[in-house]
C-alpha positions in Angstrom: -4.3 -20.5 -7.0 -1.5 -19.7 -9.5 -0.6 -16.0 -9.1 1.5 -14.1 -10.8 2.9 -10.9 -8.8 4.8 -7.6 -10.5 7.2 -5.7 -8.7 7.6 -8.8 -6.3 11.0 -7.6 -5.2 9.9 -4.4 -3.8 10.0 -3.7 0.1 6.2 -4.5 -0.7 6.2 -7.1 -2.8 8.9 -10.1 -1.2 6.2 -10.2 1.9 3.5 -10.1 -0.8 5.3 -13.2 -2.9 6.2 -14.7 1.0 2.5 -14.5 3.0 0.7 -16.0 -0.4 3.5 -18.9 -1.0 3.1 -19.7 2.5 -0.8 -19.4 2.3 -0.3 -22.7 -0.2 -0.4 -20.5 -3.1 1.7 -20.9 -6.3 3.3 -17.8 -7.2 5.3 -16.5 -10.3 7.5 -13.7 -9.1 7.8 -11.0 -11.9 10.3 -8.0 -11.9 13.1 -6.4 -13.9 16.0 -9.2 -13.2 15.1 -12.5 -12.1 16.2 -13.7 -8.6 17.4 -17.4 -7.4 13.9 -18.0 -6.1 11.5 -20.7 -8.2 9.5 -19.6 -10.6 10.6 -16.1 -10.4 10.8 -13.9 -14.5 12.6 -11.4 -15.4 10.9 -9.1 -17.4 10.5 -4.8 -18.9 6.7 -4.7 -18.0 6.8 -1.3 -20.2 7.0 -4.3 -23.2 3.8 -5.6 -23.9 4.7 -8.2 -25.9 7.1 -9.1 -23.5 4.3 -9.8 -20.7 1.9 -10.9 -22.7 3.9 -14.2 -23.8 4.9 -14.5 -19.7 1.3 -13.9 -19.0 0.2 -16.6 -21.3 2.8 -19.1 -20.5 1.9 -18.6 -16.7 -1.7 -18.9 -16.8 -2.1 -17.3 -14.0 -5.5 -17.2 -11.4 -4.7 -13.9 -10.8 -2.4 -10.9 -11.7 -1.2 -8.2 -8.9 0.1 -5.4 -9.7 2.8 -4.2 -7.2 5.6 -2.9 -9.5 6.3 1.1 -9.4 8.4 4.2 -9.1 7.2 4.1 -5.7 8.7 7.3 -4.0 7.7 11.0 -4.9 10.2 13.4 -7.0 12.3 10.3 -6.8 12.2 10.7 -10.1 11.8 13.5 -12.7 8.2 14.5 -12.1 7.2 13.4 -16.5 9.4 9.3 -15.7 7.5 8.5 -12.8 4.2 9.6 -14.7 5.0 8.2 -17.4 6.4 4.9 -16.3 3.7 4.4 -13.5 0.6 4.8 -15.5 2.7 2.5 -18.7 3.1 -0.6 -16.7 0.4 -0.1 -15.1 -1.7 -0.2 -18.4 0.0 -2.9 -20.2 0.0 -5.5 -16.9 -3.8 -5.6 -16.8 -4.6 -5.6 -20.8 -2.1 -8.3 -20.9 -4.4 -10.1 -18.1 -7.6 -9.4 -19.8 -6.1 -11.1 -23.4 -4.3 -14.1 -21.5 -7.9 -15.0 -19.6 -7.0 -13.6 -16.4 -10.2 -14.3 -14.0 -8.4 -11.7 -11.2 -6.6 -8.5 -11.3 -5.2 -6.4 -8.2 -3.5 -3.4 -8.5 -1.7 -1.3 -5.8 -2.7 2.7 -5.7 -1.9 4.7 -2.8 -3.7 6.5 0.1 -1.1 10.0 -1.7 -4.2 10.2 -4.4 -6.4 12.6 -1.1 -3.9 15.2 -1.8 -3.0 15.3 1.9 0.7 16.7 0.9 -0.5 19.8 -0.7 0.2 22.5 2.6 -3.7 23.9 1.2 -5.3 19.8 1.8 -8.8 20.1 4.0 -10.6 17.0 4.5 -14.3 16.1 3.9 -14.3 14.4 6.7 -12.3 12.0 9.2 -11.1 9.4 9.9 -10.5 9.3 5.4 -12.2 6.3 3.4 -12.7 5.8 0.1 -15.6 8.5 -0.4 -13.1 11.0 0.3 -12.6 13.2 -3.4 -9.1 12.6 -4.9 -7.0 15.7 -5.3 -3.5 14.8 -6.1 -1.0 17.3 -6.0 2.4 16.2 -7.1 3.0 13.0 -10.3 3.6 10.0 -8.4 -0.7 10.8 -6.9 -1.5 11.1 -10.5 -0.6 8.3 -12.0 -2.3 6.7 -9.5 -5.6 8.0 -9.0 -4.9 6.8 -13.3 -4.0 3.2 -12.4 -7.4 3.7 -10.2 -9.1 4.6 -13.1 -8.0 2.4 -15.1 -9.0 -0.7 -13.5 -12.5 1.0 -13.5 -13.4 1.8 -16.9 -11.4 -2.1 -17.4 -14.1 -3.7 -14.5 -16.8 -1.9 -16.6 -15.7 -3.2 -20.9 -15.2 -6.6 -19.2 -17.3 -8.2 -16.7 -15.6 -11.6 -16.8 -12.8 -10.2 -14.8 -13.0 -8.9 -11.1 -10.7 -6.5 -11.2 -9.8 -3.8 -8.2 -7.7 -1.6 -6.8 -5.8 -0.7 -3.3 -4.0 1.5 -1.3 -1.6 0.2 1.1 -0.3 2.5 3.9 3.1 3.9 4.6 4.7 0.4 3.9 6.9 -1.2 7.0 8.6 -4.4 5.8 9.9 -6.7 8.8 13.3 -5.5 9.3 12.0 -2.5 9.7 10.5 -3.4 13.4 14.4 -4.2 14.5 15.5 -1.2 13.3 17.0 -1.0 9.6 15.9 2.3 8.7 12.8 2.7 6.3 11.7 4.6 3.3 12.9 8.3 3.7 15.4 7.2 6.2 14.3 6.9 9.8 14.7 4.3 11.6 10.2 3.3 13.0 11.5 4.8 16.7 13.2 7.8 15.1 8.9 8.4 13.5 7.7 8.0 17.1 9.6 10.2 18.9 8.9 13.4 16.4 5.8 13.5 15.2 6.8 15.6 12.2 8.8 12.6 10.2 5.0 11.0 10.3 3.2 13.7 10.4 3.3 13.8 6.4 2.0 11.5 5.6 -0.7 11.1 8.3 0.9 9.0 11.1 -1.1 6.5 8.5 1.1 3.0 8.1 0.6 -1.2 7.3 2.6 -3.8 8.0 4.0 -5.1 4.7 2.8 -9.1 6.4 -0.5 -7.6 6.6 -0.9 -6.3 3.0 0.2 -9.5 1.8 -2.3 -10.7 4.2 -5.2 -8.2 2.4 -4.0 -9.5 -1.6 -4.5 -13.0 -0.2 -7.6 -12.4 1.4 -9.3 -10.5 -2.1 -7.6 -13.3 -4.4 -9.5 -16.3 -2.9 -12.8 -14.2 -1.3 -16.0 -14.0 -4.1 -17.6 -11.5 -2.0 -15.3 -8.4 -3.3 -17.3 -6.2 -6.0 -15.4 -6.0 -9.0 -13.9 -2.0 -9.6 -13.9 -1.6 -6.0 -10.9 -0.1 -4.2 -10.0 -0.5 -1.1 -7.6 1.5 2.1 -5.5 -1.0 3.8 -3.8 0.1 6.5 -3.4 -0.6 10.6 -5.7 -0.8 12.9 -3.6 2.2 14.8 -1.5 4.8 13.9 2.1 5.9 13.8 2.0 7.7 16.1 2.4 7.8 20.5 0.1 10.2 21.2 -3.7 10.5 20.2 -4.3 11.7 16.5 -7.0 14.1 18.2 -3.9 16.4 19.4 -1.6 15.5 16.9 -2.9 16.0 13.4 -4.4 20.1 14.1 -0.7 21.0 15.1 0.4 19.6 11.7 -2.1 19.9 9.5 -4.3 23.0 10.4 -7.5 22.0 8.1 -8.5 19.1 10.6 -9.2 21.3 13.4 -12.2 20.5 14.8 -12.5 17.2 12.7 -10.1 14.8 14.1 -11.6 15.7 17.6 -12.9 12.1 16.5 -9.5 10.1 16.5 -9.2 9.3 20.1 -7.4 6.7 21.5 -5.0 5.0 18.8 -7.9 5.5 16.5 -5.7 5.9 12.9 -6.6 8.7 10.0 -7.5 5.9 7.6 -10.4 3.6 7.4 -10.4 0.3 6.5 -13.6 -1.3 7.2 -14.3 -1.6 3.9 -11.5 -4.5 3.3 -12.3 -6.3 6.1 -16.3 -5.7 4.9 -15.5 -7.4 1.8 -12.4 -9.7 2.5 -13.1 -10.8 6.1 -9.0 -9.2 6.4 -8.3 -7.5 9.6 -4.2 -5.8 9.8 -3.3 -8.0 13.0 0.4 -6.1 13.3 1.3 -2.3 15.0 4.2 -0.8 16.1 2.9 -2.0 20.0 2.4 -5.5 18.5 6.5 -5.7 16.3 8.6 -3.2 18.7 10.6 -5.1 21.4 8.5 -4.2 24.4 11.3 -2.3 26.4 11.1 -0.4 23.2 8.1 0.4 23.2 7.5 0.6 27.3 10.0 3.3 26.6 8.0 4.9 24.0 4.7 4.9 25.6 6.6 6.1 29.2 6.3 9.7 30.4 9.7 10.3 30.2 11.8 12.3 28.0 12.9 11.4 24.6 15.1 8.9 24.1 17.7 8.2 21.2 16.1 5.7 19.0 20.1 4.1 18.0 20.4 3.4 21.8 16.9 1.9 22.2 
Protein backbone atom coordinates (compact mmCIF):
# COMPACT_ATOMS: atom_id res chain seq x y z
CA UNK A 1 0.00 0.00 0.00
CA UNK A 2 1.19 3.55 -0.73
CA UNK A 3 0.89 5.53 2.51
CA UNK A 4 1.58 9.19 3.33
CA UNK A 5 2.54 9.93 6.95
CA UNK A 6 2.54 13.50 8.24
CA UNK A 7 4.75 14.42 11.19
CA UNK A 8 7.08 11.67 10.03
CA UNK A 9 10.11 13.05 11.90
CA UNK A 10 8.39 13.14 15.30
CA UNK A 11 8.83 10.74 18.21
CA UNK A 12 5.83 8.70 17.07
CA UNK A 13 6.25 9.37 13.36
CA UNK A 14 9.73 7.87 13.10
CA UNK A 15 8.57 4.52 14.44
CA UNK A 16 5.35 4.54 12.41
CA UNK A 17 7.33 5.12 9.20
CA UNK A 18 9.79 2.35 10.09
CA UNK A 19 7.07 -0.16 10.99
CA UNK A 20 5.10 0.56 7.81
CA UNK A 21 8.17 0.27 5.60
CA UNK A 22 9.20 -2.97 7.29
CA UNK A 23 5.69 -4.27 6.59
CA UNK A 24 6.29 -3.71 2.87
CA UNK A 25 4.38 -0.48 2.30
CA UNK A 26 5.61 2.37 0.11
CA UNK A 27 5.79 5.14 2.70
CA UNK A 28 5.99 8.85 1.88
CA UNK A 29 7.27 10.77 4.89
CA UNK A 30 5.92 14.32 5.19
CA UNK A 31 7.32 16.97 7.52
CA UNK A 32 8.39 20.60 7.52
CA UNK A 33 11.88 19.54 6.49
CA UNK A 34 12.80 16.62 4.24
CA UNK A 35 15.58 14.23 5.17
CA UNK A 36 17.86 11.99 3.15
CA UNK A 37 15.60 8.94 3.34
CA UNK A 38 13.68 7.88 0.23
CA UNK A 39 10.30 9.45 -0.45
CA UNK A 40 10.79 12.19 2.13
CA UNK A 41 8.87 15.40 1.39
CA UNK A 42 9.07 18.89 2.88
CA UNK A 43 5.67 20.56 3.12
CA UNK A 44 3.98 23.18 5.27
CA UNK A 45 0.78 21.46 6.36
CA UNK A 46 -1.13 24.71 6.85
CA UNK A 47 -0.64 25.46 3.13
CA UNK A 48 -3.72 23.91 1.55
CA UNK A 49 -2.52 24.40 -2.04
CA UNK A 50 0.84 22.75 -1.35
CA UNK A 51 -0.69 19.80 0.50
CA UNK A 52 -3.28 19.17 -2.19
CA UNK A 53 -0.60 19.28 -4.89
CA UNK A 54 1.61 16.84 -2.98
CA UNK A 55 -1.22 14.38 -2.40
CA UNK A 56 -2.16 14.48 -6.07
CA UNK A 57 1.47 13.76 -6.98
CA UNK A 58 1.87 10.92 -4.46
CA UNK A 59 -1.61 9.41 -4.96
CA UNK A 60 -1.60 7.73 -1.53
CA UNK A 61 -3.92 4.87 -0.72
CA UNK A 62 -3.91 5.94 2.92
CA UNK A 63 -2.99 9.11 4.82
CA UNK A 64 -1.83 8.90 8.45
CA UNK A 65 -1.95 12.35 10.07
CA UNK A 66 0.38 12.56 13.08
CA UNK A 67 1.71 16.12 12.74
CA UNK A 68 0.94 18.46 15.65
CA UNK A 69 2.40 20.63 18.35
CA UNK A 70 2.52 17.57 20.56
CA UNK A 71 3.36 18.87 24.04
CA UNK A 72 0.72 20.76 26.05
CA UNK A 73 1.80 24.25 27.12
CA UNK A 74 4.96 24.09 24.98
CA UNK A 75 3.70 27.07 22.96
CA UNK A 76 1.09 29.77 23.59
CA UNK A 77 -2.35 28.19 23.94
CA UNK A 78 -3.80 29.97 20.90
CA UNK A 79 -0.89 28.84 18.73
CA UNK A 80 -1.27 25.20 19.80
CA UNK A 81 -5.00 25.20 19.09
CA UNK A 82 -4.92 27.02 15.75
CA UNK A 83 -1.89 25.15 14.42
CA UNK A 84 -3.15 21.68 15.29
CA UNK A 85 -6.69 22.22 14.04
CA UNK A 86 -5.61 24.05 10.88
CA UNK A 87 -3.15 21.34 9.87
CA UNK A 88 -5.73 18.61 10.47
CA UNK A 89 -8.41 20.32 8.39
CA UNK A 90 -6.02 20.98 5.52
CA UNK A 91 -4.80 17.37 5.50
CA UNK A 92 -8.29 15.87 5.68
CA UNK A 93 -9.64 18.16 2.98
CA UNK A 94 -6.65 17.51 0.71
CA UNK A 95 -6.96 13.76 1.18
CA UNK A 96 -10.58 13.84 0.07
CA UNK A 97 -9.74 16.04 -2.92
CA UNK A 98 -7.01 13.60 -3.97
CA UNK A 99 -9.33 10.61 -3.72
CA UNK A 100 -7.52 8.96 -0.80
CA UNK A 101 -9.70 6.04 0.40
CA UNK A 102 -8.39 5.78 3.99
CA UNK A 103 -7.48 8.52 6.47
CA UNK A 104 -6.35 8.04 10.08
CA UNK A 105 -5.61 10.98 12.41
CA UNK A 106 -3.88 10.97 15.79
CA UNK A 107 -5.75 12.31 18.80
CA UNK A 108 -4.75 11.95 22.46
CA UNK A 109 -6.01 10.44 25.74
CA UNK A 110 -5.81 13.97 27.20
CA UNK A 111 -9.21 14.70 25.61
CA UNK A 112 -10.71 13.13 28.74
CA UNK A 113 -9.49 16.04 30.83
CA UNK A 114 -7.61 14.13 33.53
CA UNK A 115 -5.16 17.03 33.88
CA UNK A 116 -7.83 18.92 35.82
CA UNK A 117 -7.71 18.74 39.62
CA UNK A 118 -11.50 18.21 39.66
CA UNK A 119 -11.39 15.26 37.28
CA UNK A 120 -13.61 12.32 38.22
CA UNK A 121 -13.95 9.51 35.67
CA UNK A 122 -17.34 8.04 34.90
CA UNK A 123 -15.82 4.56 35.16
CA UNK A 124 -12.57 2.61 34.98
CA UNK A 125 -10.87 1.34 32.96
CA UNK A 126 -11.29 4.26 30.57
CA UNK A 127 -12.73 3.43 27.17
CA UNK A 128 -14.11 5.37 24.23
CA UNK A 129 -17.50 5.83 25.93
CA UNK A 130 -16.02 8.21 28.54
CA UNK A 131 -17.10 11.79 27.71
CA UNK A 132 -14.43 14.23 26.58
CA UNK A 133 -13.67 17.15 28.92
CA UNK A 134 -10.55 18.98 27.63
CA UNK A 135 -8.83 21.31 30.06
CA UNK A 136 -6.13 22.89 27.86
CA UNK A 137 -5.64 24.00 24.25
CA UNK A 138 -3.79 20.87 23.21
CA UNK A 139 -6.57 18.56 24.43
CA UNK A 140 -9.20 20.88 22.97
CA UNK A 141 -7.48 20.79 19.58
CA UNK A 142 -7.58 16.99 19.68
CA UNK A 143 -11.31 16.98 20.49
CA UNK A 144 -11.83 19.25 17.49
CA UNK A 145 -9.80 16.89 15.29
CA UNK A 146 -11.92 13.94 16.42
CA UNK A 147 -15.05 15.91 15.55
CA UNK A 148 -13.58 16.90 12.17
CA UNK A 149 -12.91 13.26 11.35
CA UNK A 150 -16.40 12.23 12.44
CA UNK A 151 -17.90 15.03 10.33
CA UNK A 152 -15.93 14.04 7.23
CA UNK A 153 -16.89 10.40 7.81
CA UNK A 154 -20.57 11.39 7.72
CA UNK A 155 -20.26 13.60 4.66
CA UNK A 156 -17.85 11.44 2.64
CA UNK A 157 -18.91 7.78 2.94
CA UNK A 158 -16.56 6.71 0.12
CA UNK A 159 -13.59 7.37 2.45
CA UNK A 160 -12.90 5.36 5.61
CA UNK A 161 -11.85 7.66 8.46
CA UNK A 162 -10.74 7.05 12.04
CA UNK A 163 -8.90 8.66 14.93
CA UNK A 164 -6.70 6.99 17.50
CA UNK A 165 -5.55 8.08 20.93
CA UNK A 166 -2.01 6.78 21.44
CA UNK A 167 -1.06 6.68 25.09
CA UNK A 168 2.19 8.25 26.38
CA UNK A 169 4.55 7.37 23.53
CA UNK A 170 7.86 5.72 24.40
CA UNK A 171 10.36 5.56 21.55
CA UNK A 172 12.83 2.65 21.27
CA UNK A 173 15.84 4.67 22.43
CA UNK A 174 14.04 5.64 25.63
CA UNK A 175 14.14 2.05 26.82
CA UNK A 176 17.93 2.39 26.64
CA UNK A 177 17.94 5.43 28.95
CA UNK A 178 17.30 8.40 26.64
CA UNK A 179 15.10 11.03 28.33
CA UNK A 180 11.38 10.90 27.68
CA UNK A 181 9.23 13.79 26.49
CA UNK A 182 9.13 15.22 30.02
CA UNK A 183 12.88 14.85 30.57
CA UNK A 184 12.81 11.84 32.89
CA UNK A 185 14.04 8.36 32.09
CA UNK A 186 11.64 5.42 32.05
CA UNK A 187 13.34 4.01 35.15
CA UNK A 188 12.84 7.30 36.98
CA UNK A 189 9.15 7.29 36.04
CA UNK A 190 8.80 3.77 37.39
CA UNK A 191 10.68 4.59 40.61
CA UNK A 192 8.65 7.71 41.32
CA UNK A 193 4.92 7.10 40.67
CA UNK A 194 4.19 10.83 40.81
CA UNK A 195 5.97 11.27 37.45
CA UNK A 196 3.62 8.87 35.67
CA UNK A 197 0.52 9.67 37.71
CA UNK A 198 -0.13 12.84 35.70
CA UNK A 199 -0.77 10.63 32.65
CA UNK A 200 -2.66 7.97 34.64
CA UNK A 201 0.31 5.64 34.20
CA UNK A 202 -0.55 5.14 30.54
CA UNK A 203 2.00 4.44 27.81
CA UNK A 204 2.57 2.71 24.50
CA UNK A 205 5.74 1.67 22.70
CA UNK A 206 5.99 3.72 19.49
CA UNK A 207 6.49 0.51 17.50
CA UNK A 208 3.26 -0.92 18.89
CA UNK A 209 1.50 2.28 17.84
CA UNK A 210 3.01 1.83 14.37
CA UNK A 211 1.67 -1.71 14.28
CA UNK A 212 -1.79 -0.39 15.13
CA UNK A 213 -1.54 2.02 12.20
CA UNK A 214 -0.61 -0.86 9.90
CA UNK A 215 -3.41 -3.03 11.28
CA UNK A 216 -5.99 -0.27 10.77
CA UNK A 217 -4.79 0.63 7.28
CA UNK A 218 -4.92 -2.97 6.08
CA UNK A 219 -8.09 -4.01 7.90
CA UNK A 220 -11.50 -4.02 6.28
CA UNK A 221 -13.41 -4.44 9.52
CA UNK A 222 -12.94 -1.04 11.16
CA UNK A 223 -16.01 1.22 10.79
CA UNK A 224 -15.59 4.72 9.41
CA UNK A 225 -15.52 7.50 11.99
CA UNK A 226 -14.37 5.24 14.84
CA UNK A 227 -12.01 6.37 17.59
CA UNK A 228 -9.60 4.08 19.44
CA UNK A 229 -7.45 4.08 22.54
CA UNK A 230 -4.07 2.55 21.72
CA UNK A 231 -2.03 1.61 24.77
CA UNK A 232 0.14 -1.04 26.38
CA UNK A 233 -1.54 -3.96 28.08
CA UNK A 234 -0.12 -2.95 31.45
CA UNK A 235 0.49 0.25 33.42
CA UNK A 236 3.73 2.23 33.62
CA UNK A 237 3.97 1.42 37.31
CA UNK A 238 5.49 -1.18 39.60
CA UNK A 239 2.56 -1.19 42.03
CA UNK A 240 -0.98 -1.97 40.90
CA UNK A 241 -3.26 0.93 39.99
CA UNK A 242 -5.91 -0.01 42.53
CA UNK A 243 -3.36 1.24 45.07
CA UNK A 244 -1.78 4.09 43.10
CA UNK A 245 -4.75 5.81 41.45
CA UNK A 246 -6.51 6.85 44.69
CA UNK A 247 -3.25 8.33 45.99
CA UNK A 248 -2.87 10.74 43.07
CA UNK A 249 -6.46 11.04 41.80
CA UNK A 250 -8.90 11.07 44.74
CA UNK A 251 -11.85 11.04 42.34
CA UNK A 252 -10.91 7.46 41.47
CA UNK A 253 -11.46 6.11 44.98
CA UNK A 254 -13.63 3.02 44.65
CA UNK A 255 -13.62 3.12 40.84
CA UNK A 256 -10.01 1.94 40.62
CA UNK A 257 -10.64 -1.22 42.63
CA UNK A 258 -10.91 -3.13 39.34
CA UNK A 259 -7.37 -2.17 38.29
CA UNK A 260 -5.55 -5.01 40.00
CA UNK A 261 -2.32 -6.70 39.02
CA UNK A 262 -0.78 -5.09 35.93
CA UNK A 263 -4.10 -3.74 34.57
CA UNK A 264 -3.83 -0.34 32.83
CA UNK A 265 -6.24 2.56 33.29
CA UNK A 266 -7.02 2.64 29.55
CA UNK A 267 -8.92 -0.03 27.66
CA UNK A 268 -7.71 -0.81 24.11
CA UNK A 269 -10.09 -3.67 23.40
CA UNK A 270 -12.00 -1.69 20.73
CA UNK A 271 -8.83 -1.47 18.66
CA UNK A 272 -8.29 -5.21 19.08
CA UNK A 273 -11.90 -5.97 18.16
CA UNK A 274 -11.91 -3.93 14.94
CA UNK A 275 -8.35 -4.44 13.68
CA UNK A 276 -6.90 -7.46 15.48
CA UNK A 277 -4.13 -5.29 16.92
CA UNK A 278 -2.77 -5.95 20.42
CA UNK A 279 0.24 -4.20 21.96
CA UNK A 280 3.17 -6.62 22.17
CA UNK A 281 5.65 -4.61 24.25
CA UNK A 282 5.77 -3.47 27.86
CA UNK A 283 8.36 -2.05 30.22
CA UNK A 284 8.84 -5.58 31.51
CA UNK A 285 9.86 -6.81 28.04
CA UNK A 286 11.82 -3.78 26.84
CA UNK A 287 13.94 -2.75 29.82
CA UNK A 288 17.06 -4.79 30.54
CA UNK A 289 16.20 -7.85 32.68
CA UNK A 290 18.43 -6.78 35.58
CA UNK A 291 16.68 -3.40 35.71
CA UNK A 292 13.25 -5.01 35.77
CA UNK A 293 14.39 -7.37 38.53
CA UNK A 294 15.68 -4.44 40.61
CA UNK A 295 12.46 -2.46 40.13
CA UNK A 296 10.11 -5.23 41.19
CA UNK A 297 12.27 -6.50 44.05
CA UNK A 298 11.09 -5.47 47.56
CA UNK A 299 14.13 -3.33 48.35
CA UNK A 300 15.08 0.38 48.52
CA UNK A 301 14.60 2.57 45.45
CA UNK A 302 17.61 2.76 43.14
CA UNK A 303 19.10 5.72 41.31
CA UNK A 304 17.80 5.45 37.72
CA UNK A 305 21.08 6.74 36.35
CA UNK A 306 23.12 3.89 37.82
CA UNK A 307 20.91 0.85 37.28
